[in-house]
C-alpha positions as CSV (number, residue, x, y, z in Angstrom):
1,M,0.0,0.0,0.3
2,K,1.4,3.6,-1.3
3,F,0.5,7.1,-0.1
4,K,0.1,9.4,-2.8
5,K,0.1,13.3,-2.8
6,I,-3.0,15.0,-4.4
7,L,-3.0,18.8,-5.1
8,F,-6.7,19.7,-5.7
9,H,-7.8,23.4,-6.0
10,N,-5.0,24.6,-3.6
11,F,-5.7,21.9,-1.3
12,V,-3.2,18.9,-0.5
13,F,-4.5,15.6,0.5
14,F,-2.9,11.9,0.7
15,A,-4.5,9.1,-1.1
16,I,-4.3,5.2,-0.2
17,T,-2.8,3.6,-3.6
18,M,-2.9,-0.3,-3.8
19,E,0.1,-2.1,-5.3
20,I,-1.5,-4.5,-7.4
21,F,0.5,-7.8,-7.8
22,F,-0.5,-10.8,-10.0
23,E,1.2,-13.7,-8.2
24,P,2.6,-15.8,-11.4
25,K,0.8,-18.9,-10.5
26,V,-0.8,-21.5,-12.3
27,F,-3.2,-24.7,-11.6
28,E,-3.1,-28.0,-13.4
29,N,-6.1,-29.7,-14.9
30,K,-6.6,-32.8,-13.0
31,K,-8.9,-34.5,-10.8
32,R,-8.9,-33.7,-7.4
33,K,-10.8,-34.0,-3.8
34,P,-13.8,-31.0,-3.2
35,E,-11.5,-29.4,-0.6
36,E,-9.0,-28.5,-3.3
37,F,-11.1,-26.1,-5.3
38,A,-11.3,-23.6,-2.5
39,E,-7.7,-22.1,-2.6
40,I,-7.9,-22.1,-6.8
41,A,-11.6,-20.0,-6.4
42,K,-10.2,-18.2,-3.9
43,E,-7.0,-17.2,-6.0
44,L,-9.4,-16.8,-9.2
45,R,-11.8,-14.3,-7.0
46,R,-8.7,-12.1,-6.0
47,D,-7.8,-11.7,-9.7
48,V,-11.4,-10.7,-10.3
49,I,-11.0,-7.9,-7.8
50,K,-7.7,-6.7,-8.6
51,S,-8.2,-6.6,-12.3
52,L,-11.5,-4.7,-11.6
53,L,-9.9,-2.4,-9.6
54,L,-7.3,-1.8,-12.3
55,A,-10.1,-1.5,-15.4
56,K,-12.1,0.9,-13.0
57,S,-15.2,-1.0,-15.2
58,G,-16.5,-3.9,-15.7
59,H,-18.9,-6.6,-13.9
60,S,-18.1,-7.7,-10.5
61,G,-21.0,-9.8,-9.2
62,G,-21.5,-12.8,-11.7
63,S,-17.6,-13.0,-12.0
64,L,-17.2,-13.8,-8.3
65,G,-20.7,-15.6,-7.9
66,T,-19.5,-18.3,-10.6
67,A,-15.7,-18.9,-9.6
68,D,-16.5,-22.2,-7.9
69,I,-17.6,-23.4,-11.0
70,F,-14.9,-22.0,-12.8
71,A,-12.6,-23.9,-10.6
72,V,-14.3,-27.4,-10.7
73,L,-14.8,-27.3,-14.6
74,F,-11.0,-25.7,-15.8
75,F,-9.1,-27.3,-13.1
76,G,-10.8,-30.6,-12.0
77,G,-10.1,-32.7,-14.9
78,F,-13.8,-31.9,-17.2
79,L,-12.7,-29.8,-19.5
80,R,-9.9,-31.3,-22.0
81,Y,-7.7,-28.5,-23.2
82,K,-4.0,-28.0,-23.9
83,P,-3.2,-24.4,-22.9
84,E,0.3,-24.8,-24.9
85,N,-1.9,-25.6,-28.0
86,P,-5.2,-23.8,-27.7
87,K,-6.3,-25.1,-31.1
88,W,-5.8,-28.4,-30.1
89,E,-8.3,-30.7,-32.6
90,K,-9.5,-33.0,-29.6
91,R,-10.3,-30.3,-27.1
92,D,-13.5,-29.8,-25.5
93,R,-15.2,-25.9,-26.0
94,F,-16.4,-23.3,-23.4
95,V,-18.7,-21.0,-24.4
96,L,-19.2,-18.0,-22.1
97,S,-22.7,-16.6,-23.3
98,A,-22.8,-14.3,-20.4
99,G,-20.0,-12.6,-21.9
100,H,-20.3,-9.6,-19.3
101,I,-18.6,-12.0,-17.2
102,C,-15.6,-12.2,-18.9
103,P,-12.9,-11.2,-15.5
104,I,-13.6,-14.3,-14.1
105,L,-12.9,-16.4,-17.8
106,Y,-9.9,-14.3,-18.3
107,A,-8.5,-15.0,-14.5
108,T,-9.2,-18.7,-15.4
109,L,-7.3,-19.0,-18.9
110,A,-4.8,-17.1,-17.3
111,R,-4.4,-19.5,-14.4
112,A,-4.6,-22.4,-16.8
113,G,-1.7,-21.1,-18.6
114,F,-3.0,-19.9,-21.6
115,F,-1.6,-16.7,-21.3
116,P,0.6,-14.6,-18.9
117,V,-0.9,-14.2,-15.6
118,A,0.1,-10.5,-15.4
119,E,-2.1,-9.5,-18.5
120,L,-4.9,-9.8,-16.5
121,A,-3.8,-5.7,-15.5
122,T,-5.0,-4.7,-18.5
123,L,-8.4,-5.4,-18.3
124,R,-10.5,-3.1,-20.5
125,K,-7.6,-1.0,-21.3
126,L,-7.2,0.3,-25.5
127,G,-5.2,-2.5,-26.9
128,S,-5.6,-5.4,-24.4
129,R,-6.6,-8.5,-25.3
130,L,-8.8,-8.6,-22.5
131,Q,-11.7,-6.6,-23.4
132,G,-15.1,-5.8,-21.8
133,H,-16.8,-9.2,-23.4
134,P,-14.8,-11.9,-25.1
135,A,-14.0,-10.7,-28.9
136,L,-12.3,-14.0,-31.1
137,D,-10.7,-10.6,-33.2
138,T,-8.3,-9.9,-29.9
139,E,-6.6,-13.2,-30.5
140,L,-6.8,-14.1,-26.9
141,P,-5.7,-17.9,-26.4
142,G,-8.5,-20.1,-25.1
143,I,-11.5,-17.8,-26.5
144,E,-14.0,-19.8,-28.6
145,T,-16.2,-17.2,-29.6
146,S,-17.1,-13.7,-29.5
147,A,-20.0,-13.1,-26.8
148,G,-21.9,-10.5,-25.2
149,S,-25.1,-10.1,-27.0
150,L,-27.1,-12.2,-24.6
151,G,-28.7,-15.4,-25.9
152,Q,-26.3,-15.5,-28.8
153,G,-23.1,-17.4,-27.2
154,I,-25.7,-20.0,-26.2
155,S,-27.1,-20.3,-29.3
156,I,-23.3,-20.6,-31.2
157,A,-22.9,-23.5,-28.7
158,V,-25.7,-25.5,-29.8
159,G,-24.2,-24.9,-33.3
160,M,-21.0,-26.1,-32.1
161,A,-22.5,-29.1,-30.6
162,L,-24.7,-29.9,-33.4
163,S,-21.5,-29.7,-35.9
164,D,-19.5,-32.5,-33.6
165,K,-22.0,-34.9,-33.1
166,Y,-23.5,-35.1,-36.4
167,L,-21.2,-33.5,-39.3
168,D,-17.1,-34.3,-37.7
169,K,-18.9,-37.2,-35.6
170,N,-16.2,-36.7,-32.8
171,D,-16.3,-37.4,-29.0
172,R,-15.6,-33.2,-28.5
173,R,-18.0,-31.8,-25.8
174,V,-19.1,-28.3,-25.3
175,F,-19.7,-26.7,-22.4
176,A,-21.5,-23.2,-22.0
177,L,-22.6,-20.6,-19.5
178,T,-25.5,-18.5,-19.3
179,G,-27.0,-15.8,-16.6
180,D,-30.7,-16.6,-15.5
181,G,-31.6,-12.9,-16.6
182,E,-30.4,-14.0,-20.2
183,L,-33.2,-16.8,-20.3
184,Q,-35.6,-13.8,-20.8
185,E,-34.0,-13.4,-24.3
186,G,-36.2,-15.7,-26.7
187,S,-33.1,-16.8,-28.7
188,T,-31.9,-18.9,-25.7
189,W,-35.4,-21.2,-25.8
190,E,-34.9,-21.5,-29.6
191,A,-31.6,-23.2,-28.4
192,A,-33.0,-25.1,-25.8
193,M,-35.4,-26.3,-28.6
194,A,-32.7,-27.4,-31.4
195,A,-30.4,-28.8,-28.7
196,G,-33.3,-31.0,-27.5
197,N,-34.6,-31.7,-30.7
198,Y,-31.4,-33.0,-32.2
199,K,-30.5,-34.6,-29.0
200,L,-27.4,-33.1,-28.0
201,D,-25.9,-35.4,-25.5
202,N,-22.6,-33.8,-26.2
203,L,-23.6,-30.1,-24.7
204,C,-23.7,-29.1,-21.6
205,W,-25.5,-25.9,-20.5
206,I,-24.8,-24.3,-17.3
207,V,-27.2,-21.5,-15.9
208,D,-25.8,-19.1,-13.3
209,N,-29.1,-19.3,-11.2
210,N,-28.6,-15.7,-8.6
211,D,-32.1,-14.5,-9.3
212,C,-30.0,-11.1,-10.0
213,Q,-29.6,-8.7,-13.0
214,I,-28.6,-5.4,-13.4
215,D,-32.1,-3.8,-12.5
216,G,-33.5,-6.1,-9.7
217,R,-34.3,-9.5,-9.1
218,V,-34.8,-11.9,-12.1
219,R,-38.5,-13.0,-10.6
220,E,-39.6,-9.4,-10.5
221,V,-38.2,-8.0,-13.6
222,M,-39.5,-10.9,-15.7
223,S,-39.8,-14.6,-14.1
224,I,-38.4,-17.2,-16.1
225,Y,-39.5,-19.9,-13.5
226,P,-40.0,-22.7,-13.1
227,I,-36.5,-23.3,-15.0
228,D,-36.2,-26.8,-14.3
229,K,-39.5,-27.8,-15.9
230,K,-38.9,-25.5,-18.5
231,F,-35.9,-27.3,-19.7
232,E,-37.5,-30.8,-18.9
233,A,-40.1,-29.9,-21.5
234,F,-37.4,-29.2,-24.3
235,N,-35.8,-32.7,-23.1
236,F,-33.1,-32.0,-21.1
237,D,-31.4,-34.2,-18.4
238,V,-31.9,-31.3,-15.7
239,I,-29.4,-31.0,-12.8
240,T,-30.1,-28.3,-9.6
241,I,-26.9,-27.8,-7.7
242,D,-25.7,-25.5,-5.2
243,G,-23.2,-23.5,-6.9
244,H,-20.8,-22.9,-4.4
245,N,-20.9,-26.8,-3.1
246,Y,-18.0,-28.5,-4.5
247,N,-19.4,-32.0,-4.2
248,E,-22.5,-30.9,-6.2
249,I,-20.3,-29.3,-8.9
250,I,-18.3,-32.2,-9.2
251,N,-21.2,-34.9,-9.3
252,A,-23.2,-32.6,-11.9
253,F,-20.3,-32.6,-14.2
254,E,-19.6,-36.4,-13.6
255,K,-23.3,-37.0,-14.6
256,F,-23.0,-34.7,-17.9
257,I,-19.7,-36.9,-18.7
258,N,-21.8,-40.4,-18.2
259,N,-24.5,-38.9,-20.0
260,H,-22.8,-38.4,-23.0
261,N,-20.3,-41.6,-22.6
262,N,-23.5,-43.4,-22.8
263,Q,-25.0,-41.3,-25.7
264,I,-28.6,-40.9,-23.7
265,G,-30.1,-38.4,-26.3
266,K,-30.7,-35.7,-24.3
267,P,-28.4,-32.3,-23.5
268,T,-27.6,-31.7,-19.9
269,V,-28.5,-28.4,-18.2
270,I,-26.9,-27.9,-14.8
271,I,-29.0,-25.0,-13.0
272,A,-26.6,-23.6,-10.4
273,K,-28.0,-21.9,-7.3
274,T,-25.5,-19.2,-6.8
275,K,-25.2,-16.0,-5.0
276,M,-24.1,-12.7,-6.7
277,G,-20.6,-11.4,-5.6
278,F,-20.2,-14.3,-3.3
279,P,-18.4,-14.7,-0.7
280,I,-17.7,-11.0,-0.4
281,S,-19.9,-10.0,2.6
282,F,-21.0,-6.3,1.0
283,M,-21.6,-7.8,-1.9
284,T,-23.5,-11.0,-1.5
285,D,-26.5,-11.4,-3.0
286,N,-26.7,-7.8,-4.0
287,Y,-28.0,-7.1,-7.3
288,E,-26.8,-3.7,-7.3
289,W,-23.0,-5.1,-7.9
290,H,-24.0,-6.8,-11.0
291,G,-22.3,-4.4,-13.3
292,I,-19.8,-1.9,-11.2
293,P,-16.3,-2.8,-10.1
294,P,-15.0,-2.2,-6.3
295,N,-12.9,1.5,-5.7
296,E,-9.8,1.1,-3.8
297,E,-11.5,0.9,-0.1
298,Q,-13.9,-2.2,-1.4
299,A,-11.0,-3.6,-3.0
300,L,-9.2,-3.4,0.5
301,R,-11.7,-5.1,2.3
302,A,-12.6,-7.8,-0.3
303,L,-9.1,-9.0,-0.5
304,A,-8.9,-8.9,3.1
305,E,-12.1,-11.3,3.2
306,L,-10.6,-13.4,0.6
307,Q,-7.0,-14.0,2.8
């Protein structure tokens, strides 16, 4: 921590300025015990706080709330990838349809070794590869498609799964994450109808169900409930979990992989009950943190809670 001397209208005052350091640590993608994911998720959350503070803009709530899911998917041996060869032909693909929570995706890709961890400090900067939504034209390793217009990413993911299953006839899997407010977009249900109709058992759709969107509770803005019954009607195998419980997250991904291996003829949806901003005390379950970054004081408090 440093103190910066500031002159303003002939008054001198001192402000605390944080020294932001990203420890260059990467995590192996392997089968782990549930308790091993806690420290990984904590590191990802610290990265999110730091990068958002430096950017002075971006989406805190969903990025923090989904860290446990990202930790298990990318570092638990479920998503097959090679950071040294991002275009590996046998890789699985992950599509972040809820593109605005890309700070957690960038942190995850960096900690997986796709690009230097120090690059997280460039989030949303002019000329950076880490823009406010994932974009293919930045050529950032690990990004499978541009995203941001809600409902678009999941439609692309369905197309990927369709191609893998029927055209290329391979055993690749496609994972995609949407928000629950995103389910208010009609295109998401067109994607669901297609996925069910074409029996895409190689598709795992993750719904970040925190019941928060930028201007209120999802159930109050435009209710999308009951989510599980809707997906069942579209021929999905529905799994509902606590999105912060590592045992439940692991079991859900294992169930999907079994579904794929057994060719059950149904896509899988994991409805992950999460809390926006979790586990930061002043952010948790508060929709106002959907689209704002922490200031220095808030970042200090958040990082202290993540020690």
